[in-house]
C-alpha positions as CSV (number, residue, x, y, z in Angstrom):
1,M,0.2,0.0,-0.1
2,E,1.2,3.4,-0.1
3,I,0.3,6.8,1.6
4,Q,1.3,10.4,0.7
5,G,2.2,13.3,3.1
6,R,3.9,15.7,4.9
7,I,6.5,14.8,7.3
8,K,5.8,16.0,10.7
9,V,8.4,14.0,12.9
10,I,11.2,11.3,12.2
11,T,12.1,9.6,15.3
12,P,16.0,8.2,16.4
13,I,16.4,4.4,16.1
14,Q,15.4,2.8,19.1
15,T,17.0,-0.7,19.6
16,F,14.8,-3.2,22.1
17,G,15.2,-6.8,22.7
18,A,18.6,-9.0,23.3
19,N,18.5,-9.6,19.2
20,G,18.9,-5.5,19.0
21,F,15.7,-5.5,16.9
22,Q,15.7,-1.6,15.7
23,K,12.3,0.7,15.0
24,R,12.2,4.0,13.7
25,E,9.1,6.2,13.5
26,L,7.8,8.4,10.8
27,I,4.9,10.6,11.3
28,I,3.3,12.1,8.8
29,V,0.1,14.3,8.1
30,T,-2.4,13.6,4.8
31,E,-3.1,16.3,3.0
32,E,-6.6,16.1,2.5
33,Q,-9.8,17.6,3.4
34,Y,-9.5,15.5,6.6
35,P,-5.8,15.6,7.4
36,Q,-5.1,12.3,9.3
37,T,-1.8,12.5,11.0
38,I,0.1,8.6,10.3
39,S,2.5,6.7,11.9
40,L,4.6,4.1,9.9
41,D,7.4,2.0,11.4
42,F,10.7,1.7,9.7
43,T,12.5,-1.5,11.2
44,Q,15.9,-3.1,11.0
45,G,17.8,-2.2,7.8
46,N,15.3,0.2,6.7
47,C,15.5,2.5,9.2
48,E,18.4,3.7,7.4
49,L,16.3,5.2,4.5
50,L,15.0,8.4,6.6
51,N,18.3,9.4,6.6
52,G,18.6,12.7,4.9
53,Y,14.9,13.4,5.2
54,Q,13.4,16.6,7.2
55,P,10.2,17.2,8.7
56,G,8.0,19.4,6.2
57,Q,9.1,17.2,2.9
58,V,6.2,15.5,1.1
59,V,6.9,12.1,0.8
60,K,5.2,9.0,-0.8
61,V,5.9,5.9,1.3
62,T,5.1,2.3,0.3
63,F,4.3,0.0,3.9
64,D,3.0,-3.2,4.7
65,I,0.0,-3.8,7.4
66,R,1.5,-6.1,10.3
67,G,-1.7,-7.3,12.5
68,R,-1.0,-9.5,15.9
69,E,-2.6,-10.6,18.8
70,W,-1.4,-10.1,22.5
71,T,-2.9,-11.6,25.8
72,N,-2.6,-9.2,28.6
73,P,-1.6,-10.5,32.7
74,Q,-4.9,-10.3,33.2
75,G,-6.1,-12.7,30.1
76,E,-7.5,-9.9,28.3
77,V,-6.9,-10.7,24.4
78,K,-5.9,-7.4,22.5
79,Y,-5.7,-6.5,18.9
80,F,-2.7,-4.2,17.3
81,N,-1.4,-3.5,13.9
82,S,1.4,-1.6,12.6
83,L,2.0,0.1,9.7
84,V,5.5,-1.1,8.6
85,A,7.5,0.8,6.2
86,W,9.5,-0.6,3.1
87,R,10.3,2.3,0.7
88,I,10.2,6.4,0.8
89,V,10.2,8.6,-2.3
90,N,10.6,12.6,-1.8
91,V,7.4,13.5,-4.3
92,E,9.2,17.4,-4.5
93,T,12.1,15.8,-6.3
94,A,10.0,12.9,-8.3
95,S,7.7,15.4,-9.6
96,Q,10.6,17.8,-10.2
97,S,13.1,15.2,-12.7
98,I,9.8,14.1,-14.4
99,Q,9.5,18.0,-15.3
100,A,13.2,18.4,-16.0
101,Q,13.2,15.9,-18.2
102,P,14.0,17.3,-22.0
103,T,11.5,16.2,-24.4
104,P,12.5,14.7,-27.4
105,P,13.3,16.4,-30.8
106,P,10.0,16.0,-33.5
107,M,11.2,13.4,-35.7
108,A,11.9,14.7,-39.1
109,P,9.9,13.8,-42.2
110,T,11.8,11.6,-44.4
111,T,12.0,11.9,-47.9
112,T,12.8,9.0,-49.3
113,E,10.4,8.3,-51.9
114,Q,9.4,4.4,-53.2
115,T,8.9,4.3,-57.2
116,F,6.2,2.1,-58.0
117,T,6.4,1.1,-61.8
118,P,2.9,-1.0,-62.2
119,K,3.3,-4.1,-64.5
120,A,1.8,-4.2,-68.1
121,Q,-1.6,-5.1,-68.5
122,T,-1.9,-8.9,-69.4
123,T,-4.7,-10.6,-70.6
124,G,-5.7,-14.2,-69.7
125,D,-4.1,-15.7,-72.6
126,D,-0.6,-14.0,-71.8
127,L,-0.5,-16.1,-68.6
128,E,1.4,-18.9,-68.0
129,D,-0.3,-21.9,-66.4
130,D,1.7,-22.4,-62.9
131,G,-1.0,-24.7,-61.5
132,L,-2.1,-22.6,-59.2
133,P,-5.7,-21.5,-58.7
134,F,-5.4,-17.5,-58.5
């Protein structure tokens, strides 16, 4: 899935557990009639994808939805969703590069003419019998 919005916050990398799981959050605000504040997680090696981005930039983020079930100490089952991002593109830069591409020059008209010389008219008597029905 994809979502587009303006970067509000990029958190520092957080490390969890003995395995060193890494997570970095990106908070964006969508630009629509009713703006939504959306939190997306970049995990492990994808944390580095956020380097070079700043609050205020308009980006398009590609992500997957992850869901999980958790039972709390009181025995209640809870459900959680995460938006795990794996690609980010600066929309402003992408649109500028599309506009900056030069348009190819128009095709020059070709001046090569083919000459066609019709065969002399023949009658049925002039034709050889080649055995073909046409």
